[in-house]
C-alpha positions in Angstrom: -84.7 88.0 -48.9 -82.5 85.5 -47.1 -84.4 83.0 -44.9 -83.0 81.9 -41.6 -82.2 78.5 -43.0 -80.4 80.0 -46.1 -78.3 82.2 -43.7 -77.5 79.2 -41.5 -76.5 77.1 -44.6 -74.3 80.0 -45.8 -72.7 80.3 -42.3 -72.0 76.5 -42.3 -70.4 76.8 -45.8 -68.2 79.7 -44.7 -67.2 77.7 -41.5 -66.4 74.7 -43.7 -64.2 76.7 -45.9 -62.3 78.2 -43.0 -61.9 74.9 -41.5 -60.8 73.1 -44.7 -57.3 74.5 -44.0 -56.9 72.3 -41.0 -57.7 68.6 -40.9 -58.5 66.1 -38.2 -55.5 63.9 -37.5 -55.8 60.6 -39.3 -55.4 58.7 -35.9 -58.5 60.2 -34.3 -61.4 58.5 -36.2 -61.6 55.3 -34.3 -60.7 56.5 -30.8 -62.4 56.6 -27.4 -61.4 59.5 -25.2 -60.7 59.1 -21.5 -60.7 62.0 -19.0 -57.9 62.0 -16.4 -58.6 63.6 -13.0 -55.0 63.6 -12.0 -55.5 64.7 -8.3 -58.0 62.0 -7.7 -56.5 59.2 -9.8 -54.1 57.9 -7.3 -53.2 58.3 -3.7 -50.1 60.2 -4.8 -52.2 62.5 -7.1 -49.3 63.1 -9.4 -47.7 62.0 -12.7 -45.9 59.1 -11.1 -49.1 57.8 -9.4 -50.9 58.0 -12.8 -48.1 56.3 -14.6 -48.9 53.0 -12.7 -52.2 52.9 -14.5 -50.9 53.0 -17.9 -50.9 49.2 -18.5 -54.5 49.0 -17.3 -55.6 51.9 -19.6 -53.7 50.3 -22.5 -55.7 47.1 -21.8 -59.0 49.0 -21.7 -58.1 50.2 -25.1 -58.6 54.0 -24.7 -56.9 56.0 -27.4 -56.9 59.7 -26.3 -55.9 60.7 -22.7 -57.4 64.1 -21.8 -55.8 65.5 -18.7 -57.6 68.1 -16.7 -55.4 71.3 -16.4 -51.9 70.4 -15.2 -50.9 74.0 -14.5 -50.1 75.8 -11.1 -53.2 76.7 -9.3 -53.8 80.2 -8.0 -53.7 80.9 -4.3 -55.5 84.2 -4.1 -59.2 83.7 -3.6 -58.7 80.0 -4.0 -61.7 77.7 -3.4 -61.1 74.9 -0.8 -57.6 74.0 0.4 -56.3 72.8 -3.0 -58.2 75.0 -5.3 -59.6 74.4 -8.8 -57.7 73.1 -11.8 -59.3 75.8 -13.8 -57.8 78.7 -11.9 -54.5 78.8 -13.8 -51.6 80.8 -12.2 -49.0 80.1 -15.0 -49.7 78.8 -18.4 -46.0 77.8 -19.0 -45.5 75.6 -15.9 -46.7 72.5 -14.2 -48.6 72.3 -10.7 -45.7 71.2 -8.4 -48.2 68.9 -6.7 -48.1 66.9 -9.9 -44.4 66.9 -10.7 -42.2 68.8 -13.1 -42.3 69.7 -16.9 -39.6 67.0 -17.3 -41.9 64.4 -15.5 -44.7 65.4 -17.8 -42.5 65.1 -20.9 -41.4 61.6 -19.9 -45.1 60.7 -19.3 -46.1 61.8 -22.7 -43.4 59.7 -24.3 -44.4 56.6 -22.3 -48.1 57.3 -23.4 -47.1 57.6 -27.1 -45.0 54.4 -26.8 -48.2 52.6 -25.8 -50.0 53.8 -28.9 -52.1 56.5 -27.1 -52.4 60.2 -27.6 -52.4 63.1 -25.1 -54.4 66.3 -25.0 -54.5 68.7 -22.1 -57.2 71.0 -20.7 -56.6 74.7 -21.6 -58.3 77.5 -19.8 -58.2 80.4 -22.2 -61.1 82.4 -21.0 -59.8 83.4 -17.5 -56.8 83.1 -15.1 -56.2 83.0 -11.4 -56.3 86.3 -9.5 -52.4 85.9 -9.0 -51.4 85.2 -12.5 -48.3 87.3 -13.4 -50.2 89.1 -16.1 -52.3 91.0 -13.4 -49.1 92.9 -12.8 -47.3 92.8 -16.2 -50.3 93.1 -18.5 -53.3 94.2 -16.5 -54.7 95.5 -19.9 -55.3 91.8 -20.7 -58.3 91.8 -18.2 -61.9 92.9 -18.3 -62.5 95.3 -15.4 -65.5 97.0 -13.7 -66.3 100.7 -13.7 -63.8 101.2 -10.9 -61.0 99.4 -12.6 -61.2 96.2 -10.6 -60.6 92.7 -12.0 -63.9 90.8 -12.3 -64.8 87.1 -12.7 -66.5 86.0 -15.9 -69.3 84.5 -13.9 -70.2 85.6 -10.4 -69.9 82.1 -9.0 -66.4 81.7 -10.4 -64.9 83.9 -7.7 -61.6 82.3 -7.9 -60.8 83.5 -11.4 -60.8 86.8 -13.5 -61.9 87.4 -16.9 -59.6 87.9 -19.9 -60.3 90.6 -22.5 -59.9 89.3 -26.1 -60.4 92.7 -27.6 -56.7 93.0 -26.9 -54.8 91.4 -29.7 -51.6 91.4 -27.7 -53.4 88.8 -25.5 -53.9 86.6 -28.5 -50.2 86.5 -29.2 -49.3 85.6 -25.6 -52.0 82.9 -25.4 -51.1 81.3 -28.8 -47.4 81.2 -27.8 -48.4 79.4 -24.6 -50.5 76.9 -26.6 -47.6 76.3 -28.9 -45.2 75.7 -26.1 -46.8 72.5 -24.9 -47.0 71.1 -28.4 -43.5 71.9 -29.4 -41.8 71.3 -26.0 -43.9 68.3 -24.7 -45.2 66.9 -27.8 -48.8 66.8 -26.7 -51.3 66.1 -29.4 -53.9 68.8 -28.9 -56.3 70.5 -26.4 -59.6 70.4 -24.7 -60.7 74.0 -24.5 -62.5 75.0 -21.5 -65.7 77.1 -22.0 -64.5 77.5 -25.6 -67.5 79.5 -26.7 -66.6 82.2 -24.2 -63.6 83.1 -26.2 -64.0 84.5 -29.8 -64.0 81.8 -32.5 -61.7 84.0 -34.5 -59.1 83.4 -31.8 -59.4 79.7 -31.9 -59.1 79.7 -35.8 -55.9 81.7 -35.5 -54.5 79.4 -32.7 -55.3 76.2 -34.7 -53.6 77.6 -37.7 -50.3 78.2 -35.6 -50.5 74.9 -33.9 -50.8 73.1 -37.2 -47.4 74.5 -38.3 -46.0 72.3 -35.5 -47.9 69.1 -35.9 -51.4 67.9 -36.6 -53.5 68.5 -33.4 -56.8 67.2 -32.1 -59.0 69.9 -30.6 -62.0 69.4 -28.4 -64.3 72.4 -27.5 -66.2 72.4 -24.4 -69.1 74.0 -26.2 -72.0 72.6 -28.3 -72.6 74.9 -31.2 -71.9 74.3 -34.9 -69.7 77.3 -35.6 -67.1 75.8 -33.1 -66.1 73.3 -36.0 -64.5 76.0 -37.9 -61.6 75.5 -35.4 -62.4 72.4 -33.5 -62.6 68.7 -34.4 -65.1 67.8 -31.6 -67.8 69.5 -29.5 -69.7 68.3 -26.5 -73.2 66.8 -27.1 -74.6 68.3 -24.0 -78.2 68.0 -25.2 -77.9 64.3 -25.8 -76.4 63.9 -22.3 -79.3 65.8 -20.8 -81.9 63.8 -22.7 -80.4 60.5 -21.4 -80.7 61.7 -17.9 -84.4 62.6 -18.5 -85.2 59.3 -20.2 -83.7 57.5 -17.3 -86.1 59.3 -15.0 -89.1 58.5 -17.2 -89.5 62.2 -18.1 -88.6 61.9 -21.7 -89.0 59.2 -24.4 -87.2 57.6 -27.2 -88.6 60.2 -29.7 -86.6 62.8 -28.0 -83.3 60.9 -28.7 -84.2 60.4 -32.4 -85.3 63.9 -32.9 -82.1 65.3 -31.2 -79.8 63.1 -33.3 -81.6 64.0 -36.6 -81.5 67.6 -35.7 -77.7 67.4 -35.1 -77.3 65.7 -38.4 -78.9 68.8 -40.1 -77.2 71.4 -38.1 -73.6 70.2 -37.9 -71.1 69.7 -40.7 -70.5 66.2 -41.8 -66.9 66.3 -40.6 -67.8 67.3 -37.0 -67.2 65.0 -34.1 -69.8 65.0 -31.4 -68.6 63.8 -27.9 -71.0 61.5 -26.1 -70.8 60.8 -22.5 -72.7 59.7 -19.4 -70.1 61.4 -17.0 -67.4 63.9 -16.8 -65.8 65.9 -14.0 -68.5 68.6 -13.9 -71.5 66.1 -13.9 -69.8 63.9 -11.3 -68.9 66.6 -8.9 -71.9 68.9 -9.2 -74.8 66.9 -10.5 -74.2 63.4 -9.2 -72.7 60.1 -10.2 -74.0 58.1 -13.2 -75.8 55.9 -10.7 -77.5 58.9 -9.0 -78.6 60.4 -12.4 -79.2 57.2 -14.5 -79.8 54.6 -11.8 -80.4 51.1 -13.5 -80.0 52.6 -16.8 -76.3 53.6 -16.4 -75.0 50.5 -18.2 -77.5 50.8 -21.0 -76.7 54.4 -21.8 -72.9 53.7 -21.6 -73.4 51.2 -24.4 -75.6 53.9 -26.4 -72.7 56.4 -26.3 -70.7 54.0 -28.4 -73.4 53.4 -31.0 -74.4 56.9 -31.8 -72.1 59.5 -33.5 -69.4 60.1 -32.7 -66.7 59.7 -29.9 -67.5 58.3 -26.5 -65.9 59.6 -23.3 -65.0 57.6 -20.3 -64.4 59.6 -17.1 -61.8 58.6 -14.5 -63.1 55.6 -12.5 -66.1 54.8 -14.7 -64.6 51.6 -15.7 -64.3 50.8 -12.0 -67.9 51.6 -11.3 -67.2 55.0 -9.8 -70.0 55.5 -7.3 -69.2 58.7 -5.5 -69.0 62.4 -6.3 -65.3 63.3 -6.4 -64.5 66.5 -4.4 -63.5 69.3 -6.7 -61.3 71.3 -4.4 -59.9 68.7 -2.1 -58.0 65.4 -2.3 -60.6 62.6 -2.8 -59.0 59.5 -4.4 -60.9 57.1 -6.6 -61.6 53.7 -5.2 -60.1 51.4 -7.8 -61.8 48.0 -7.9 -62.8 45.3 -10.2 -66.1 46.0 -11.9 -68.1 44.7 -14.8 -67.9 48.0 -16.5 -64.2 47.3 -17.4 -65.0 44.4 -19.5 -68.0 46.3 -21.0 -66.0 49.2 -22.0 -63.1 47.1 -23.2 -65.4 45.2 -25.6 -67.2 48.4 -26.8 -63.8 50.1 -27.5 -62.7 47.0 -29.5 -66.0 47.2 -31.4 -65.5 50.9 -32.2 -61.9 50.3 -33.3 -62.7 47.2 -35.5 -65.9 48.3 -37.1 -65.6 51.4 -39.5 -69.4 52.0 -39.2 -68.7 53.3 -35.7 -65.8 55.5 -36.7 -66.2 59.3 -36.3 -67.2 62.0 -38.6 -67.1 61.3 -42.4 -65.5 57.9 -41.9 -68.3 56.4 -39.9 -71.6 55.0 -41.1 -74.7 57.2 -41.2 -77.2 56.6 -38.4 -80.7 55.5 -39.3 -83.7 54.4 -37.1 -85.8 51.3 -37.5 -89.5 51.4 -36.7 -90.7 49.0 -34.1 -93.8 48.1 -32.1 -93.0 50.2 -29.1 -91.7 53.4 -30.3 -92.0 55.2 -26.9 -89.6 52.9 -25.1 -87.6 50.9 -27.7 -84.8 52.5 -29.7 -83.8 50.5 -32.7 -80.9 52.0 -34.7 -78.6 51.1 -37.5 -75.3 52.3 -38.7 -75.0 52.0 -42.4 -72.2 52.6 -45.0 -72.6 51.1 -48.5 -73.4 47.5 -48.1 -72.3 47.3 -44.5 -74.8 47.4 -41.6 -74.7 47.2 -37.8 -78.0 47.4 -35.8 -78.8 47.7 -32.1 -82.0 47.5 -30.0 -82.3 49.3 -26.7 -85.1 49.0 -24.1 -85.0 52.4 -22.6 -87.5 51.8 -19.8 -88.0 49.9 -16.7 -90.6 47.5 -18.2 -89.5 44.3 -20.0 -90.7 44.3 -23.7 -91.0 42.0 -26.6 -89.7 43.8 -29.7 -90.8 43.3 -33.3 -88.9 44.7 -36.2 -89.7 44.4 -39.9 -87.4 46.1 -42.2 -85.6 45.3 -45.5 -82.3 46.5 -44.1 -82.4 43.5 -41.7 -81.4 40.8 -44.2 -78.5 38.4 -44.1 -76.3 36.8 -41.6 -75.7 38.7 -38.4 -73.6 38.1 -35.3 -74.7 39.0 -31.7 -71.7 41.1 -30.6 -71.9 40.1 -27.1 -72.8 36.4 -27.3 -71.0 35.9 -30.7 -74.0 33.8 -31.9 -74.6 33.9 -35.7 -78.2 33.9 -37.2 -79.9 34.6 -40.4 -82.6 37.3 -40.9 -85.1 37.9 -43.7 -86.4 41.4 -42.8 -88.2 40.4 -39.6 -86.7 40.2 -36.2 -88.1 39.5 -32.7 -86.5 39.8 -29.4 -87.3 40.0 -25.7 -85.6 42.7 -23.7 -85.4 43.1 -20.0 -85.7 46.5 -18.4 -82.8 48.8 -19.5 -81.2 46.1 -21.6 -79.8 46.1 -25.1 -78.4 43.9 -28.0 -76.0 44.8 -30.7 -75.7 42.9 -34.0 -73.0 43.1 -36.7 -73.0 41.8 -40.2 
């Protein structure tokens, strides 16, 4: 009889075989991803307004720019005066508030010239109520017993659910996905609620996109099977654990257990996206300072040290400290903030140190025992004879930390102070509340 574990391993093996026909682009392994909330990014709220920020983003060092949906927004049953990005009225056009397709093409060219890559948000699960398909292809939609269009979730009253039992829909949707890659030279997609669409669709879509160019695919979902079509999935559980640790409701053990479980459940090639903020969290659950308080900086660092790719949301590098309105104009207050230098240094570390690269190219994560396992997280990234280690005080109480481990031998450099020192297995350090140190060899 097959046990659950055997079935799961068999499933992962099949997924790996399917996915082996598509490969993560070579340029993705050392990148940090940055989410662009175009409406709120500038006073203009358009492509031209965003373009002015490109030199700053280049200096910051981010590698992938993820644009929230750029398509025209539905007007029928719209929420607020401007509506949700995720209520798409036309998959083949640009929201006129942002500019034109030609404007977007020029923006993509400029981003590429600066050595950065572009992915756009894709809403495959549902459309606006006034999408043209409601008239030309009503059979593309799920309906109630009376034949009425229905939202996929009751609260999503501004959108209606697509029916993926209809294979003609697959063809139309894949053609739309191909359009932006072939016509605008984008580098991939972030797929909204990807798990609410059949994985077989995404596998078919990825196969077609790869005929045009290598693409990078991010799923807004967090289950292993998504990696049969996607390069990266959200690590929602890690995000939730960080929020709870910051409130004193969970301990370091929860972080370690989660990461170890992920290592068992996800294929080695999988990228997991780490984040302290994104558009949903900021608008609906609070800013990083509301959720993490004094721990916001500490957890920002942690997202760069654990597998795999860290996310920075619009304005985080400027200390964004307000919930951005989702359906109205609400520009980011751009100001100088210590987080810019912090993120810049972490991005440089990720690029330069292969131990922090993503997926199979990065170092394995290991944990180092210490004298305060409840509050102190000591971790190492290891590959062959290379090692990087970091120590985090994930509590509001200062702590003196002792480590004694054979992996801690040789000459190390404090990443932030640049001081060199020699270790012979034992290591002692005092850490303030919600503080950290990172050491390279």
